[in-house]
ZAMARGU-4260 file (C-alpha; in steps of 0.2 Angstrom, whole numbers, plus 5000, padded with zeros to 4 digits):
<rodrens>
0) 5418/5615/5527 | 5401/5621/5533 | 5384/5622/5538 | 5371/5632/5529 | 5353/5641/5532
5) 5341/5651/5526 | 5323/5659/5526 | 5316/5667/5512 | 5299/5673/5508 | 5289/5681/5496
10) 5284/5695/5508 | 5290/5700/5525 | 5299/5689/5537 | 5289/5685/5552 | 5295/5692/5569
15) 5300/5673/5575 | 5309/5671/5558 | 5325/5678/5565 | 5327/5665/5581 | 5320/5650/5571
20) 5333/5654/5557 | 5345/5654/5572 | 5339/5639/5578 | 5339/5630/5563 | 5358/5636/5559
25) 5366/5628/5579 | 5360/5612/5571 | 5372/5611/5559 | 5385/5614/5574 | 5394/5598/5570
30) 5398/5604/5552 | 5404/5621/5558 | 5412/5622/5575 | 5422/5635/5573 | 5410/5648/5573
35) 5391/5657/5565 | 5385/5669/5557 | 5369/5678/5552 | 5360/5692/5540 | 5344/5697/5538
40) 5331/5709/5529 | 5315/5711/5529 | 5312/5695/5518 | 5326/5685/5521 | 5338/5681/5531
45) 5355/5668/5529 | 5364/5656/5540 | 5382/5648/5540 | 5391/5638/5551 | 5409/5636/5549
50) 5423/5626/5550 | 5438/5636/5544 | 5449/5630/5530 | 5455/5645/5518 | 5458/5664/5526
55) 5455/5658/5541 | 5451/5675/5548 | 5444/5683/5535 | 5433/5670/5526 | 5417/5674/5539
60) 5398/5671/5531 | 5386/5675/5527 | 5397/5687/5513 | 5390/5701/5503 | 5396/5711/5486
65) 5403/5729/5488 | 5386/5737/5490 | 5378/5724/5500 | 5368/5720/5485 | 5369/5701/5483
70) 5374/5688/5499 | 5380/5672/5500 | 5381/5658/5511 | 5392/5644/5504 | 5397/5625/5511
75) 5411/5616/5500 | 5425/5622/5492 | 5432/5631/5475 | 5448/5622/5470 | 5448/5635/5453
80) 5442/5650/5465 | 5461/5657/5460 | 5460/5660/5442 | 5440/5666/5444 | 5447/5679/5456
85) 5462/5683/5444 | 5450/5686/5430 | 5438/5694/5440 | 5447/5709/5446 | 5454/5713/5428
90) 5435/5714/5424 | 5435/5727/5440 | 5427/5719/5452 | 5436/5722/5469 | 5438/5710/5484
95) 5440/5712/5502 | 5445/5694/5507 | 5457/5682/5500 | 5442/5668/5504 | 5433/5657/5488
100) 5416/5662/5496 | 5419/5679/5490 | 5423/5676/5471 | 5404/5670/5472 | 5396/5684/5474
105) 5406/5693/5462 | 5406/5679/5449 | 5386/5680/5450 | 5387/5699/5447 | 5395/5694/5430
110) 5387/5678/5421 | 5370/5678/5433 | 5361/5663/5439 | 5372/5650/5428 | 5387/5655/5438
115) 5389/5639/5444 | 5394/5631/5427 | 5411/5640/5431 | 5412/5633/5448 | 5425/5619/5448
120) 5425/5611/5467 | 5411/5603/5479 | 5399/5616/5484 | 5379/5619/5490 | 5375/5638/5490
125) 5363/5650/5494 | 5361/5668/5487 | 5349/5681/5488 | 5350/5694/5477 | 5339/5709/5485
130) 5337/5720/5472 | 5330/5705/5461 | 5322/5699/5475 | 5327/5684/5472 | 5336/5668/5481
135) 5346/5655/5470 | 5351/5637/5479 | 5365/5628/5468 | 5370/5612/5473 | 5389/5604/5464
140) 5390/5594/5450 | 5389/5575/5456 | 5382/5579/5474 | 5396/5580/5485 | 5388/5594/5496
145) 5368/5591/5501 | 5356/5602/5500 | 5337/5601/5506 | 5324/5615/5504 | 5304/5614/5510
150) 5292/5627/5501 | 5278/5631/5515 | 5266/5645/5512 | 5274/5660/5505 | 5292/5653/5511
155) 5306/5643/5506 | 5317/5635/5519 | 5334/5628/5515 | 5347/5618/5524 | 5362/5608/5523
160) 5354/5594/5533 | 5334/5591/5535 | 5338/5591/5551 | 5336/5611/5553 | 5318/5609/5541
165) 5311/5600/5558 | 5314/5616/5567 | 5300/5628/5557 | 5284/5626/5565 | 5270/5615/5558
170) 5284/5605/5550 | 5274/5590/5543 | 5281/5573/5544 | 5270/5566/5533 | 5282/5550/5526
175) 5284/5550/5506 | 5276/5532/5504 | 5289/5530/5486 | 5303/5535/5496 | 5301/5524/5508
180) 5298/5511/5496 | 5313/5517/5487 | 5324/5514/5503 | 5320/5495/5505 | 5326/5493/5487
185) 5341/5504/5488 | 5345/5507/5504 | 5345/5524/5503 | 5331/5539/5500 | 5334/5544/5481
190) 5335/5564/5479 | 5326/5572/5472 | 5314/5563/5485 | 5316/5565/5504 | 5309/5554/5518
195) 5296/5568/5522 | 5285/5575/5508 | 5285/5591/5514 | 5304/5592/5511 | 5315/5589/5492
200) 5333/5589/5490 | 5341/5598/5476 | 5348/5587/5462 | 5365/5589/5459 | 5370/5600/5444
205) 5353/5609/5446 | 5350/5628/5454 | 5335/5634/5459 | 5329/5649/5459 | 5315/5657/5472
210) 5305/5675/5469 | 5289/5683/5467 | 5282/5671/5453 | 5287/5654/5464 | 5299/5641/5461
215) 5311/5636/5445 | 5323/5622/5445 | 5337/5621/5430 | 5350/5609/5428 | 5366/5616/5422
220) 5378/5601/5419 | 5376/5583/5413 | 5390/5568/5410 | 5391/5567/5392 | 5395/5545/5385
225) 5390/5549/5369 | 5405/5552/5360 | 5421/5540/5363 | 5436/5546/5359 | 5450/5536/5349
230) 5469/5535/5355 | 5482/5521/5361 | 5478/5513/5378 | 5500/5523/5382 | 5489/5538/5375
235) 5474/5537/5388 | 5487/5534/5403 | 5496/5548/5401 | 5480/5558/5399 | 5473/5553/5414
240) 5488/5552/5426 | 5491/5572/5421 | 5470/5575/5424 | 5471/5564/5440 | 5488/5573/5446
245) 5482/5591/5444 | 5463/5584/5452 | 5474/5580/5468 | 5485/5596/5466 | 5471/5607/5468
250) 5464/5598/5483 | 5480/5601/5493 | 5475/5621/5495 | 5472/5620/5512 | 5477/5634/5528
255) 5474/5620/5539 | 5483/5600/5543 | 5478/5590/5527 | 5479/5568/5528 | 5471/5556/5517
260) 5459/5540/5520 | 5470/5524/5517 | 5463/5504/5512 | 5476/5498/5502 | 5465/5500/5489
265) 5471/5505/5473 | 5457/5523/5473 | 5465/5527/5491 | 5483/5522/5488 | 5483/5531/5471
270) 5478/5545/5480 | 5490/5545/5492 | 5505/5542/5480 | 5500/5557/5472 | 5500/5567/5486
275) 5517/5561/5492 | 5523/5566/5475 | 5516/5582/5473 | 5520/5588/5491 | 5535/5580/5493
280) 5529/5581/5512 | 5523/5564/5524 | 5506/5562/5521 | 5496/5559/5537 | 5486/5544/5531
285) 5470/5533/5542 | 5462/5517/5540 | 5452/5504/5550 | 5454/5488/5553 | 5441/5472/5560
290) 5444/5456/5569 | 5436/5447/5555 | 5449/5445/5541 | 5437/5443/5527 | 5435/5462/5531
295) 5449/5468/5536 | 5463/5479/5524 | 5472/5486/5538 | 5487/5479/5535 | 5489/5482/5516
300) 5486/5498/5522 | 5498/5498/5534 | 5512/5490/5522 | 5509/5503/5511 | 5509/5519/5522
305) 5527/5512/5529 | 5534/5509/5509 | 5530/5527/5507 | 5534/5534/5526 | 5518/5542/5527
310) 5510/5547/5547 | 5498/5530/5549 | 5484/5530/5560 | 5473/5515/5562 | 5458/5512/5571
315) 5450/5495/5576 | 5432/5493/5573 | 5421/5479/5583 | 5405/5473/5587 | 5403/5485/5602
320) 5406/5499/5592 | 5388/5499/5586 | 5384/5508/5601 | 5385/5524/5587 | 5371/5518/5576
325) 5360/5529/5587 | 5370/5543/5584 | 5372/5538/5567 | 5353/5540/5564 | 5351/5557/5570
330) 5367/5562/5558 | 5360/5552/5542 | 5340/5561/5546 | 5334/5549/5534 | 5334/5530/5535
335) 5352/5527/5528 | 5355/5507/5527 | 5374/5506/5520 | 5383/5496/5533 | 5398/5503/5527
340) 5394/5521/5536 | 5400/5514/5553 | 5417/5510/5546 | 5415/5526/5538 | 5410/5537/5554
345) 5428/5527/5563 | 5441/5533/5552 | 5434/5551/5550 | 5433/5551/5569 | 5454/5546/5570
350) 5458/5556/5556 | 5452/5572/5563 | 5462/5569/5578 | 5476/5573/5566 | 5469/5583/5553
355) 5455/5595/5548 | 5455/5589/5530 | 5456/5571/5523 | 5456/5563/5504 | 5447/5551/5497
360) 5447/5538/5484 | 5428/5538/5481 | 5424/5539/5463 | 5436/5525/5457 | 5425/5511/5454
365) 5409/5520/5445 | 5421/5531/5434 | 5431/5516/5427 | 5419/5502/5431 | 5427/5495/5446
370) 5411/5484/5455 | 5412/5467/5448 | 5393/5468/5447 | 5396/5476/5430 | 5408/5463/5422
375) 5392/5449/5427 | 5379/5460/5421 | 5387/5464/5404 | 5389/5444/5405 | 5370/5444/5406
380) 5366/5457/5394 | 5377/5448/5381 | 5365/5429/5386 | 5350/5441/5386 | 5353/5446/5368
385) 5353/5429/5363 | 5333/5429/5365 | 5320/5438/5359 | 5307/5444/5373 | 5295/5432/5372
390) 5308/5418/5374 | 5319/5426/5388 | 5305/5422/5403 | 5301/5405/5398 | 5321/5400/5392
395) 5328/5405/5409 | 5313/5402/5420 | 5315/5383/5415 | 5335/5385/5418 | 5331/5390/5435
400) 5320/5374/5438 | 5335/5366/5431 | 5348/5375/5441 | 5354/5360/5455 | 5359/5350/5439
405) 5372/5365/5431 | 5386/5362/5443 | 5395/5365/5424 | 5390/5379/5420 | 5400/5397/5424
410) 5400/5402/5439 | 5391/5415/5435 | 5375/5403/5433 | 5375/5395/5446 | 5363/5404/5457
415) 5345/5404/5454 | 5345/5423/5459 | 5355/5424/5442 | 5342/5417/5432 | 5328/5428/5440
420) 5337/5441/5433 | 5342/5435/5416 | 5324/5431/5413 | 5321/5451/5416 | 5324/5465/5404
425) 5342/5475/5405 | 5337/5489/5420 | 5324/5475/5429 | 5339/5462/5430 | 5350/5477/5434
430) 5340/5484/5449 | 5336/5465/5453 | 5354/5459/5455 | 5358/5477/5467 | 5340/5478/5477
435) 5346/5476/5493 | 5327/5470/5497 | 5323/5459/5483 | 5305/5464/5477 | 5298/5444/5482
440) 5302/5449/5498 | 5299/5466/5499 | 5281/5462/5494 | 5279/5454/5512 | 5291/5464/5522
445) 5280/5481/5516 | 5262/5479/5525 | 5246/5476/5513 | 5240/5493/5518 | 5257/5501/5514
450) 5254/5493/5496 | 5240/5498/5494 | 5245/5518/5494 | 5258/5515/5484 | 5243/5512/5471
455) 5256/5499/5461 | 5273/5513/5461 | 5288/5500/5457 | 5305/5507/5461 | 5312/5501/5445
460) 5304/5516/5436 | 5319/5526/5440 | 5333/5515/5434 | 5323/5515/5419 | 5324/5533/5418
465) 5343/5536/5423 | 5348/5520/5410 | 5338/5526/5396 | 5345/5547/5397 | 5362/5544/5389
470) 5361/5544/5371 | 5376/5529/5369 | 5369/5511/5369 | 5382/5505/5376 | 5377/5495/5390
475) 5390/5498/5401 | 5391/5518/5400 | 5373/5517/5401 | 5374/5507/5419 | 5389/5519/5425
480) 5378/5534/5420 | 5365/5525/5431 | 5375/5522/5448 | 5382/5540/5444 | 5367/5549/5447
485) 5359/5537/5461 | 5371/5525/5471 | 5385/5538/5471 | 5376/5553/5473 | 5364/5548/5485
490) 5373/5531/5494 | 5392/5536/5492 | 5391/5554/5494 | 5378/5553/5508 | 5388/5541/5518
495) 5403/5551/5516 | 5396/5569/5520 | 5388/5566/5535 | 5400/5552/5542 | 5414/5562/5539
500) 5404/5581/5546 | 5398/5572/5561 | 5416/5572/5564 | 5419/5593/5557 | 5430/5583/5545
505) 5430/5590/5530 | 5433/5575/5514 | 5438/5577/5496 | 5438/5568/5480 | 5451/5570/5467
510) 5441/5554/5457 | 5425/5564/5460 | 5432/5583/5448 | 5421/5585/5436 | 5433/5588/5424
515) 5439/5572/5426 | 5425/5563/5425 | 5421/5571/5408 | 5437/5565/5402 | 5434/5546/5408
520) 5417/5548/5400 | 5426/5552/5383 | 5436/5534/5390 | 5429/5518/5376 | 5420/5507/5390
525) 5430/5491/5382 | 5446/5501/5390 | 5437/5502/5409 | 5431/5485/5409 | 5442/5475/5398
530) 5438/5455/5399 | 5434/5451/5416 | 5447/5466/5423 | 5438/5482/5432 | 5447/5498/5433
535) 5460/5492/5419 | 5468/5508/5411 | 5465/5516/5428 | 5477/5501/5434 | 5489/5504/5419
540) 5488/5522/5420 | 5497/5518/5441 | 5511/5507/5436 | 5523/5519/5436 | 5516/5528/5453
545) 5510/5509/5462 | 5517/5494/5469 | 5513/5480/5459 | 5506/5473/5476 | 5492/5486/5477
550) 5489/5485/5458 | 5486/5466/5460 | 5476/5465/5475 | 5459/5456/5474 | 5445/5471/5477
555) 5438/5471/5493 | 5421/5479/5496 | 5422/5493/5513 | 5410/5480/5522 | 5406/5476/5541
560) 5403/5459/5545 | 5383/5462/5548 | 5378/5443/5544 | 5390/5438/5560 | 5385/5450/5568
565) 5366/5449/5568 | 5370/5431/5576 | 5383/5434/5590 | 5388/5452/5599 | 5373/5460/5588
570) 5358/5447/5590 | 5350/5451/5609 | 5349/5469/5603 | 5345/5470/5586 | 5329/5456/5590
575) 5324/5471/5602 | 5321/5482/5590 | 5317/5473/5576 | 5302/5463/5582 | 5295/5473/5591
580) 5278/5481/5584 | 5277/5493/5574 | 5265/5510/5576 | 5268/5517/5559 | 5259/5501/5549
585) 5270/5500/5537 | 5282/5483/5540 | 5273/5466/5541 | 5281/5461/5557 | 5276/5443/5555
590) 5286/5441/5541 | 5300/5449/5549 | 5300/5437/5561 | 5302/5426/5551 | 5318/5430/5541
595) 5324/5435/5557 | 5324/5415/5560 | 5330/5410/5544 | 5344/5422/5546 | 5350/5413/5563
600) 5349/5398/5557 | 5364/5399/5546 | 5357/5392/5530 | 5354/5407/5522 | 5360/5427/5523
605) 5346/5440/5525 | 5361/5453/5537 | 5355/5467/5521 | 5338/5464/5521 | 5339/5465/5540
610) 5351/5478/5541 | 5337/5489/5532 | 5323/5485/5543 | 5335/5488/5558 | 5342/5506/5553
615) 5322/5510/5547 | 5317/5507/5567 | 5331/5514/5576 | 5326/5531/5562 | 5308/5528/5567
620) 5310/5530/5586 | 5323/5544/5584 | 5310/5555/5573 | 5295/5550/5578 | 5298/5550/5597
625) 5289/5567/5604 | 5278/5567/5585 | 5262/5557/5585 | 5260/5544/5573 | 5248/5541/5560
630) 5246/5525/5551 | 5246/5518/5538 | 5233/5514/5530
</rodrens>
């Protein structure tokens, strides 16, 4: 795993660009502490920080083809590189290393700019074709590896993390107000936006071409849910398990120590069990625990580790661990408010003491409809379908006012928020249910000047776009597609990438293998969510692999006790940050104080919007320390 950076111009590199690229690259030291490398010519510069995983001696980057006309800087792992290398050798290509990086340059020579279609793995790649005077940037299919870029004048600058781009002279730090609005709804800034208007993220499954004609971006892959296939349950179990084992096997290639995250849930436990089955060796496993029992899965993880005989390591996370927040703000670059970044950082830190590569269970919930919100939203979808659009609002609005009398109703109908969701359309209801800061709260927490500057922009449009893309009428499949394109990409995978790379640890996710995901997209959604049981076929297929205790455990999110921390250990420090004046003028400090007071009363839980505000305020402090702030309005 590595960090990459580059500068390509339509003219000539400026006198200071070599020094600039070195500063940009060295800002990524944590992603690659094992070495650095550079390539320069008249128009281009490529930088690389290396975390050595495969071909430790000869795999240095940037790397070229035989005549040095094609150069590449690469972050990630290509799991099918041995097969690709064999094919390329048969076609006459000559290799000087055993690394997966060299496959990329020869594959580009063979098939051209859409070479990403042939790659199976996780990657962010910068490739410079000196003859054609063309830069290609490309990113893996689900966005495991990040890639930011900025076009300034006649030059394009790119890097693994946005902090590298801040070194560019006269970098414009104007806030993208739509991205800021998205953040307060979603906890993250969705691609291709970045928190600064002058920066964009390359979207997953896309490649970008930059040459004398400018910038051109293309999509090379998408996930299709439109052709569900008919098989028996057992056939699906057998086919999935075979594909899953292959995905795990491919991710066990490494020339350095390798282990796994273990939470005690079905996803990570299945990864560990298959690793042990395939390797036959004792697996190194790592987990985190909390003193608060409702958040603690460490006992289940330890029992499973003992039953398999893994070499198990556990890290305890307490409220005093929040001293790490400033460090996380620096690593995440943009406002990021998924509180599970805290335990993810600590489990990565624990793992790095013993291994350089760790496998994780990320992707199980998205592929197999494991989130409880899918079950609740599908119930709401059926309830909405009973009423025409014109009647739905009045009917459920009235029920909402009768809410206190509905103790007899099914559980999902006992909350006023549920009636608000039911009164909306299918996409709007789902957006409302997952919003970190509910639309009505966001209206009051954001300043009037910011709302006016947004000119009616609503983050809902992002969800509507993704929900309507799949060529299927199946509601659950559309929700899965939506979450894969948003929550998975810009929350889950960002969280894991930054927390792990902060500790110079590579994380691999077998359940996000694109071949496996394509297979699961062809599975009928009724086998993923069966009745109220999420991950139905996933768990059934793992019955020969996992003990019943793991398969039947109630799902427990990888969260932290934020509500309690705000009222106890974190109270004084958080108040000092949240209740200060906002120099940018984007927040309504009076409303924040009111929200804080209501949470302190213990009658309401506003921990999620408060954490979102806290992480934004900490980000403000970090990224505008030495910058003149222009107020909104």
